[in-house]
PQR file of N, CA, C, O and H, with PARSE charges and radii, in Angstrom:
ATOM      1  N   MET A   1     -29.988  29.470  31.119 -0.4000 1.5000
ATOM      2  CA  MET A   1     -30.485  30.693  30.522 -0.0000 2.0000
ATOM      3  C   MET A   1     -31.898  30.437  29.996  0.5500 1.7000
ATOM      4  O   MET A   1     -32.171  29.380  29.426 -0.5500 1.4000
ATOM      5  N   ALA A   2     -32.766  31.375  30.184 -0.4000 1.5000
ATOM      6  CA  ALA A   2     -34.151  31.254  29.735 -0.0000 2.0000
ATOM      7  C   ALA A   2     -34.213  31.338  28.212  0.5500 1.7000
ATOM      8  O   ALA A   2     -33.459  32.081  27.584 -0.5500 1.4000
ATOM      9  H   ALA A   2     -32.545  32.233  30.648  0.4000 1.0000
ATOM     10  N   LYS A   3     -35.114  30.571  27.644 -0.4000 1.5000
ATOM     11  CA  LYS A   3     -35.302  30.586  26.195 -0.0000 2.0000
ATOM     12  C   LYS A   3     -35.974  31.890  25.793  0.5500 1.7000
ATOM     13  O   LYS A   3     -36.968  32.297  26.394 -0.5500 1.4000
ATOM     14  H   LYS A   3     -35.727  29.968  28.154  0.4000 1.0000
ATOM     15  N   LYS A   4     -35.430  32.533  24.785 -0.4000 1.5000
ATOM     16  CA  LYS A   4     -36.002  33.786  24.308 -0.0000 2.0000
ATOM     17  C   LYS A   4     -36.789  33.494  23.044  0.5500 1.7000
ATOM     18  O   LYS A   4     -36.308  32.785  22.160 -0.5500 1.4000
ATOM     19  H   LYS A   4     -34.622  32.201  24.297  0.4000 1.0000
ATOM     20  N   GLU A   5     -37.976  34.028  22.953 -0.4000 1.5000
ATOM     21  CA  GLU A   5     -38.831  33.805  21.798 -0.0000 2.0000
ATOM     22  C   GLU A   5     -39.244  35.132  21.174  0.5500 1.7000
ATOM     23  O   GLU A   5     -39.373  36.151  21.854 -0.5500 1.4000
ATOM     24  H   GLU A   5     -38.366  34.605  23.671  0.4000 1.0000
ATOM     25  N   THR A   6     -39.443  35.090  19.882 -0.4000 1.5000
ATOM     26  CA  THR A   6     -39.905  36.264  19.160 -0.0000 2.0000
ATOM     27  C   THR A   6     -41.414  36.421  19.360  0.5500 1.7000
ATOM     28  O   THR A   6     -42.169  35.456  19.239 -0.5500 1.4000
ATOM     29  H   THR A   6     -39.338  34.263  19.330  0.4000 1.0000
ATOM     30  N   SER A   7     -41.834  37.624  19.662 -0.4000 1.5000
ATOM     31  CA  SER A   7     -43.258  37.876  19.872 -0.0000 2.0000
ATOM     32  C   SER A   7     -44.021  37.789  18.552  0.5500 1.7000
ATOM     33  O   SER A   7     -43.436  37.880  17.473 -0.5500 1.4000
ATOM     34  H   SER A   7     -41.221  38.408  19.760  0.4000 1.0000
ATOM     35  N   ASP A   8     -45.323  37.614  18.658 -0.4000 1.5000
ATOM     36  CA  ASP A   8     -46.170  37.582  17.463 -0.0000 2.0000
ATOM     37  C   ASP A   8     -46.032  38.878  16.674  0.5500 1.7000
ATOM     38  O   ASP A   8     -46.002  38.867  15.443 -0.5500 1.4000
ATOM     39  H   ASP A   8     -45.799  37.540  19.535  0.4000 1.0000
ATOM     40  N   ARG A   9     -45.949  39.980  17.385 -0.4000 1.5000
ATOM     41  CA  ARG A   9     -45.832  41.288  16.731 -0.0000 2.0000
ATOM     42  C   ARG A   9     -44.553  41.371  15.899  0.5500 1.7000
ATOM     43  O   ARG A   9     -44.579  41.837  14.760 -0.5500 1.4000
ATOM     44  H   ARG A   9     -45.973  39.989  18.385  0.4000 1.0000
ATOM     45  N   MET A  10     -43.433  40.917  16.471 -0.4000 1.5000
ATOM     46  CA  MET A  10     -42.163  40.966  15.749 -0.0000 2.0000
ATOM     47  C   MET A  10     -42.169  40.001  14.569  0.5500 1.7000
ATOM     48  O   MET A  10     -41.596  40.299  13.521 -0.5500 1.4000
ATOM     49  H   MET A  10     -43.412  40.539  17.396  0.4000 1.0000
ATOM     50  N   SER A  11     -42.808  38.858  14.731 -0.4000 1.5000
ATOM     51  CA  SER A  11     -42.910  37.892  13.632 -0.0000 2.0000
ATOM     52  C   SER A  11     -43.686  38.486  12.466  0.5500 1.7000
ATOM     53  O   SER A  11     -43.316  38.297  11.308 -0.5500 1.4000
ATOM     54  H   SER A  11     -43.273  38.616  15.582  0.4000 1.0000
ATOM     55  N   LYS A  12     -44.757  39.200  12.770 -0.4000 1.5000
ATOM     56  CA  LYS A  12     -45.577  39.809  11.726 -0.0000 2.0000
ATOM     57  C   LYS A  12     -44.804  40.900  10.985  0.5500 1.7000
ATOM     58  O   LYS A  12     -44.910  41.024   9.765 -0.5500 1.4000
ATOM     59  H   LYS A  12     -45.058  39.353  13.712  0.4000 1.0000
ATOM     60  N   ILE A  13     -44.030  41.688  11.727 -0.4000 1.5000
ATOM     61  CA  ILE A  13     -43.235  42.752  11.099 -0.0000 2.0000
ATOM     62  C   ILE A  13     -42.158  42.137  10.206  0.5500 1.7000
ATOM     63  O   ILE A  13     -41.949  42.592   9.081 -0.5500 1.4000
ATOM     64  H   ILE A  13     -43.945  41.588  12.718  0.4000 1.0000
ATOM     65  N   ALA A  14     -41.474  41.103  10.704 -0.4000 1.5000
ATOM     66  CA  ALA A  14     -40.426  40.452   9.918 -0.0000 2.0000
ATOM     67  C   ALA A  14     -41.007  39.839   8.647  0.5500 1.7000
ATOM     68  O   ALA A  14     -40.416  39.953   7.573 -0.5500 1.4000
ATOM     69  H   ALA A  14     -41.644  40.733  11.618  0.4000 1.0000
ATOM     70  N   SER A  15     -42.156  39.193   8.767 -0.4000 1.5000
ATOM     71  CA  SER A  15     -42.814  38.585   7.614 -0.0000 2.0000
ATOM     72  C   SER A  15     -43.165  39.637   6.576  0.5500 1.7000
ATOM     73  O   SER A  15     -42.972  39.435   5.377 -0.5500 1.4000
ATOM     74  H   SER A  15     -42.637  39.101   9.639  0.4000 1.0000
ATOM     75  N   LYS A  16     -43.677  40.750   7.047 -0.4000 1.5000
ATOM     76  CA  LYS A  16     -44.059  41.860   6.171 -0.0000 2.0000
ATOM     77  C   LYS A  16     -42.834  42.365   5.399  0.5500 1.7000
ATOM     78  O   LYS A  16     -42.901  42.590   4.191 -0.5500 1.4000
ATOM     79  H   LYS A  16     -43.834  40.914   8.021  0.4000 1.0000
ATOM     80  N   ALA A  17     -41.717  42.539   6.112 -0.4000 1.5000
ATOM     81  CA  ALA A  17     -40.492  43.038   5.483 -0.0000 2.0000
ATOM     82  C   ALA A  17     -39.938  42.032   4.475  0.5500 1.7000
ATOM     83  O   ALA A  17     -39.489  42.420   3.397 -0.5500 1.4000
ATOM     84  H   ALA A  17     -41.663  42.356   7.094  0.4000 1.0000
ATOM     85  N   LEU A  18     -39.967  40.753   4.816 -0.4000 1.5000
ATOM     86  CA  LEU A  18     -39.429  39.730   3.925 -0.0000 2.0000
ATOM     87  C   LEU A  18     -40.279  39.539   2.668  0.5500 1.7000
ATOM     88  O   LEU A  18     -39.777  39.076   1.644 -0.5500 1.4000
ATOM     89  H   LEU A  18     -40.332  40.438   5.692  0.4000 1.0000
ATOM     90  N   ARG A  19     -41.552  39.891   2.742 -0.4000 1.5000
ATOM     91  CA  ARG A  19     -42.427  39.817   1.570 -0.0000 2.0000
ATOM     92  C   ARG A  19     -42.254  41.036   0.669  0.5500 1.7000
ATOM     93  O   ARG A  19     -42.853  41.116  -0.404 -0.5500 1.4000
ATOM     94  H   ARG A  19     -41.960  40.267   3.574  0.4000 1.0000
ATOM     95  N   GLY A  20     -41.432  41.983   1.112 -0.4000 1.5000
ATOM     96  CA  GLY A  20     -41.173  43.166   0.303 -0.0000 2.0000
ATOM     97  C   GLY A  20     -42.119  44.319   0.559  0.5500 1.7000
ATOM     98  O   GLY A  20     -42.082  45.328  -0.146 -0.5500 1.4000
ATOM     99  H   GLY A  20     -40.945  41.919   1.984  0.4000 1.0000
ATOM    100  N   GLN A  21     -42.970  44.176   1.567 -0.4000 1.5000
ATOM    101  CA  GLN A  21     -43.873  45.269   1.905 -0.0000 2.0000
ATOM    102  C   GLN A  21     -43.105  46.307   2.725  0.5500 1.7000
ATOM    103  O   GLN A  21     -42.151  45.981   3.431 -0.5500 1.4000
ATOM    104  H   GLN A  21     -43.000  43.356   2.140  0.4000 1.0000
ATOM    105  N   LYS A  22     -43.535  47.541   2.616 -0.4000 1.5000
ATOM    106  CA  LYS A  22     -42.876  48.599   3.376 -0.0000 2.0000
ATOM    107  C   LYS A  22     -43.199  48.473   4.860  0.5500 1.7000
ATOM    108  O   LYS A  22     -44.325  48.156   5.244 -0.5500 1.4000
ATOM    109  H   LYS A  22     -44.310  47.806   2.042  0.4000 1.0000
ATOM    110  N   ILE A  23     -42.190  48.727   5.679 -0.4000 1.5000
ATOM    111  CA  ILE A  23     -42.411  48.797   7.120 -0.0000 2.0000
ATOM    112  C   ILE A  23     -41.982  50.178   7.582  0.5500 1.7000
ATOM    113  O   ILE A  23     -41.112  50.810   6.982 -0.5500 1.4000
ATOM    114  H   ILE A  23     -41.276  48.985   5.367  0.4000 1.0000
ATOM    115  N   THR A  24     -42.605  50.631   8.652 -0.4000 1.5000
ATOM    116  CA  THR A  24     -42.325  51.980   9.143 -0.0000 2.0000
ATOM    117  C   THR A  24     -40.983  52.036   9.855  0.5500 1.7000
ATOM    118  O   THR A  24     -40.398  51.007  10.194 -0.5500 1.4000
ATOM    119  H   THR A  24     -43.312  50.118   9.138  0.4000 1.0000
ATOM    120  N   LYS A  25     -40.512  53.237  10.071 -0.4000 1.5000
ATOM    121  CA  LYS A  25     -39.262  53.430  10.802 -0.0000 2.0000
ATOM    122  C   LYS A  25     -39.391  52.851  12.216  0.5500 1.7000
ATOM    123  O   LYS A  25     -38.453  52.251  12.741 -0.5500 1.4000
ATOM    124  H   LYS A  25     -40.987  54.073   9.795  0.4000 1.0000
ATOM    125  N   LYS A  26     -40.556  53.041  12.815 -0.4000 1.5000
ATOM    126  CA  LYS A  26     -40.797  52.517  14.164 -0.0000 2.0000
ATOM    127  C   LYS A  26     -40.742  50.986  14.164  0.5500 1.7000
ATOM    128  O   LYS A  26     -40.175  50.382  15.075 -0.5500 1.4000
ATOM    129  H   LYS A  26     -41.318  53.528  12.388  0.4000 1.0000
ATOM    130  N   GLU A  27     -41.327  50.370  13.148 -0.4000 1.5000
ATOM    131  CA  GLU A  27     -41.292  48.905  13.045 -0.0000 2.0000
ATOM    132  C   GLU A  27     -39.861  48.414  12.845  0.5500 1.7000
ATOM    133  O   GLU A  27     -39.462  47.406  13.429 -0.5500 1.4000
ATOM    134  H   GLU A  27     -41.787  50.860  12.408  0.4000 1.0000
ATOM    135  N   THR A  28     -39.092  49.120  12.025 -0.4000 1.5000
ATOM    136  CA  THR A  28     -37.695  48.758  11.783 -0.0000 2.0000
ATOM    137  C   THR A  28     -36.897  48.790  13.078  0.5500 1.7000
ATOM    138  O   THR A  28     -36.117  47.881  13.361 -0.5500 1.4000
ATOM    139  H   THR A  28     -39.416  49.939  11.551  0.4000 1.0000
ATOM    140  N   ARG A  29     -37.100  49.837  13.855 -0.4000 1.5000
ATOM    141  CA  ARG A  29     -36.378  49.969  15.119 -0.0000 2.0000
ATOM    142  C   ARG A  29     -36.800  48.891  16.117  0.5500 1.7000
ATOM    143  O   ARG A  29     -35.960  48.332  16.824 -0.5500 1.4000
ATOM    144  H   ARG A  29     -37.734  50.575  13.625  0.4000 1.0000
ATOM    145  N   SER A  30     -38.088  48.602  16.172 -0.4000 1.5000
ATOM    146  CA  SER A  30     -38.580  47.571  17.074 -0.0000 2.0000
ATOM    147  C   SER A  30     -38.003  46.209  16.713  0.5500 1.7000
ATOM    148  O   SER A  30     -37.592  45.445  17.586 -0.5500 1.4000
ATOM    149  H   SER A  30     -38.770  49.056  15.597  0.4000 1.0000
ATOM    150  N   LEU A  31     -37.978  45.915  15.416 -0.4000 1.5000
ATOM    151  CA  LEU A  31     -37.457  44.642  14.945 -0.0000 2.0000
ATOM    152  C   LEU A  31     -35.960  44.525  15.252  0.5500 1.7000
ATOM    153  O   LEU A  31     -35.496  43.484  15.716 -0.5500 1.4000
ATOM    154  H   LEU A  31     -38.312  46.535  14.707  0.4000 1.0000
ATOM    155  N   GLY A  32     -35.222  45.586  14.993 -0.4000 1.5000
ATOM    156  CA  GLY A  32     -33.790  45.587  15.290 -0.0000 2.0000
ATOM    157  C   GLY A  32     -33.520  45.411  16.773  0.5500 1.7000
ATOM    158  O   GLY A  32     -32.632  44.652  17.162 -0.5500 1.4000
ATOM    159  H   GLY A  32     -35.599  46.432  14.616  0.4000 1.0000
ATOM    160  N   GLY A  33     -34.283  46.110  17.601 -0.4000 1.5000
ATOM    161  CA  GLY A  33     -34.120  45.984  19.049 -0.0000 2.0000
ATOM    162  C   GLY A  33     -34.430  44.586  19.536  0.5500 1.7000
ATOM    163  O   GLY A  33     -33.757  44.073  20.430 -0.5500 1.4000
ATOM    164  H   GLY A  33     -35.005  46.727  17.285  0.4000 1.0000
ATOM    165  N   SER A  34     -35.437  43.970  18.958 -0.4000 1.5000
ATOM    166  CA  SER A  34     -35.808  42.607  19.330 -0.0000 2.0000
ATOM    167  C   SER A  34     -34.685  41.629  18.997  0.5500 1.7000
ATOM    168  O   SER A  34     -34.335  40.769  19.805 -0.5500 1.4000
ATOM    169  H   SER A  34     -35.984  44.387  18.232  0.4000 1.0000
ATOM    170  N   VAL A  35     -34.130  41.773  17.806 -0.4000 1.5000
ATOM    171  CA  VAL A  35     -33.042  40.896  17.385 -0.0000 2.0000
ATOM    172  C   VAL A  35     -31.828  41.061  18.306  0.5500 1.7000
ATOM    173  O   VAL A  35     -31.241  40.074  18.751 -0.5500 1.4000
ATOM    174  H   VAL A  35     -34.414  42.472  17.150  0.4000 1.0000
ATOM    175  N   LEU A  36     -31.465  42.294  18.583 -0.4000 1.5000
ATOM    176  CA  LEU A  36     -30.304  42.545  19.432 -0.0000 2.0000
ATOM    177  C   LEU A  36     -30.516  42.051  20.858  0.5500 1.7000
ATOM    178  O   LEU A  36     -29.572  41.586  21.497 -0.5500 1.4000
ATOM    179  H   LEU A  36     -31.942  43.095  18.222  0.4000 1.0000
ATOM    180  N   SER A  37     -31.725  42.145  21.356 -0.4000 1.5000
ATOM    181  CA  SER A  37     -31.994  41.702  22.726 -0.0000 2.0000
ATOM    182  C   SER A  37     -31.929  40.186  22.850  0.5500 1.7000
ATOM    183  O   SER A  37     -31.774  39.665  23.954 -0.5500 1.4000
ATOM    184  H   SER A  37     -32.492  42.522  20.837  0.4000 1.0000
ATOM    185  N   GLN A  38     -32.044  39.476  21.738 -0.4000 1.5000
ATOM    186  CA  GLN A  38     -31.976  38.021  21.762 -0.0000 2.0000
ATOM    187  C   GLN A  38     -30.575  37.503  21.445  0.5500 1.7000
ATOM    188  O   GLN A  38     -30.369  36.292  21.369 -0.5500 1.4000
ATOM    189  H   GLN A  38     -32.169  39.899  20.841  0.4000 1.0000
ATOM    190  N   ASP A  39     -29.630  38.385  21.263 -0.4000 1.5000
ATOM    191  CA  ASP A  39     -28.259  38.007  20.926 -0.0000 2.0000
ATOM    192  C   ASP A  39     -27.602  37.333  22.115  0.5500 1.7000
ATOM    193  O   ASP A  39     -27.350  37.983  23.130 -0.5500 1.4000
ATOM    194  H   ASP A  39     -29.797  39.369  21.324  0.4000 1.0000
ATOM    195  N   GLU A  40     -27.320  36.042  22.008 -0.4000 1.5000
ATOM    196  CA  GLU A  40     -26.721  35.295  23.110 -0.0000 2.0000
ATOM    197  C   GLU A  40     -25.223  35.526  23.240  0.5500 1.7000
ATOM    198  O   GLU A  40     -24.630  35.159  24.255 -0.5500 1.4000
ATOM    199  H   GLU A  40     -27.525  35.515  21.183  0.4000 1.0000
ATOM    200  N   THR A  41     -24.601  36.128  22.232 -0.4000 1.5000
ATOM    201  CA  THR A  41     -23.163  36.374  22.287 -0.0000 2.0000
ATOM    202  C   THR A  41     -22.849  37.776  22.777  0.5500 1.7000
ATOM    203  O   THR A  41     -21.700  38.215  22.725 -0.5500 1.4000
ATOM    204  H   THR A  41     -25.083  36.427  21.408  0.4000 1.0000
ATOM    205  N   LYS A  42     -23.861  38.474  23.252 -0.4000 1.5000
ATOM    206  CA  LYS A  42     -23.715  39.862  23.695 -0.0000 2.0000
ATOM    207  C   LYS A  42     -22.520  40.028  24.634  0.5500 1.7000
ATOM    208  O   LYS A  42     -22.421  39.349  25.656 -0.5500 1.4000
ATOM    209  H   LYS A  42     -24.795  38.117  23.295  0.4000 1.0000
ATOM    210  N   GLY A  43     -21.628  40.928  24.276 -0.4000 1.5000
ATOM    211  CA  GLY A  43     -20.482  41.222  25.124 -0.0000 2.0000
ATOM    212  C   GLY A  43     -19.274  40.327  24.892  0.5500 1.7000
ATOM    213  O   GLY A  43     -18.207  40.581  25.452 -0.5500 1.4000
ATOM    214  H   GLY A  43     -21.708  41.479  23.445  0.4000 1.0000
ATOM    215  N   SER A  44     -19.414  39.295  24.087 -0.4000 1.5000
ATOM    216  CA  SER A  44     -18.293  38.369  23.892 -0.0000 2.0000
ATOM    217  C   SER A  44     -17.783  38.359  22.461  0.5500 1.7000
ATOM    218  O   SER A  44     -17.107  37.417  22.049 -0.5500 1.4000
ATOM    219  H   SER A  44     -20.281  39.089  23.632  0.4000 1.0000
ATOM    220  N   ARG A  45     -18.102  39.398  21.700 -0.4000 1.5000
ATOM    221  CA  ARG A  45     -17.679  39.438  20.308 -0.0000 2.0000
ATOM    222  C   ARG A  45     -16.266  39.953  20.190  0.5500 1.7000
ATOM    223  O   ARG A  45     -15.832  40.833  20.933 -0.5500 1.4000
ATOM    224  H   ARG A  45     -18.651  40.164  22.034  0.4000 1.0000
ATOM    225  N   LYS A  46     -15.562  39.381  19.237 -0.4000 1.5000
ATOM    226  CA  LYS A  46     -14.210  39.840  18.922 -0.0000 2.0000
ATOM    227  C   LYS A  46     -14.280  40.615  17.621  0.5500 1.7000
ATOM    228  O   LYS A  46     -15.211  40.424  16.838 -0.5500 1.4000
ATOM    229  H   LYS A  46     -15.914  38.666  18.633  0.4000 1.0000
ATOM    230  N   GLY A  47     -13.333  41.467  17.383 -0.4000 1.5000
ATOM    231  CA  GLY A  47     -13.327  42.193  16.119 -0.0000 2.0000
ATOM    232  C   GLY A  47     -13.199  43.673  16.319  0.5500 1.7000
ATOM    233  O   GLY A  47     -12.333  44.148  17.053 -0.5500 1.4000
ATOM    234  H   GLY A  47     -12.578  41.621  18.019  0.4000 1.0000
ATOM    235  N   LYS A  48     -14.074  44.401  15.656 -0.4000 1.5000
ATOM    236  CA  LYS A  48     -14.006  45.857  15.674 -0.0000 2.0000
ATOM    237  C   LYS A  48     -14.075  46.396  17.102  0.5500 1.7000
ATOM    238  O   LYS A  48     -14.896  45.961  17.909 -0.5500 1.4000
ATOM    239  H   LYS A  48     -14.778  44.015  15.059  0.4000 1.0000
ATOM    240  N   SER A  49     -13.218  47.323  17.383 -0.4000 1.5000
ATOM    241  CA  SER A  49     -13.258  47.967  18.698 -0.0000 2.0000
ATOM    242  C   SER A  49     -13.802  49.376  18.546  0.5500 1.7000
ATOM    243  O   SER A  49     -13.701  49.983  17.480 -0.5500 1.4000
ATOM    244  H   SER A  49     -12.551  47.675  16.728  0.4000 1.0000
ATOM    245  N   LYS A  50     -14.367  49.877  19.603 -0.4000 1.5000
ATOM    246  CA  LYS A  50     -14.907  51.236  19.581 -0.0000 2.0000
ATOM    247  C   LYS A  50     -13.762  52.230  19.629  0.5500 1.7000
ATOM    248  O   LYS A  50     -12.784  52.028  20.349 -0.5500 1.4000
ATOM    249  H   LYS A  50     -14.449  49.383  20.469  0.4000 1.0000
ATOM    250  N   LYS A  51     -13.881  53.290  18.871 -0.4000 1.5000
ATOM    251  CA  LYS A  51     -12.831  54.330  18.858 -0.0000 2.0000
ATOM    252  C   LYS A  51     -13.292  55.531  19.623  0.5500 1.7000
ATOM    253  O   LYS A  51     -12.558  56.513  19.730 -0.5500 1.4000
ATOM    254  H   LYS A  51     -14.675  53.455  18.286  0.4000 1.0000
TER
END
């Protein structure tokens, strides 16, 4: 599997959020999408099922 890396843009947004600065809704969505796209356990989680 290819190594997935966080882009400079996502790193800057995450840093901004962790420092307590406000981030936009668009930045929040981009950051969330980036995290989910790097999830190596995608599709193999146990637990809650969709209803």
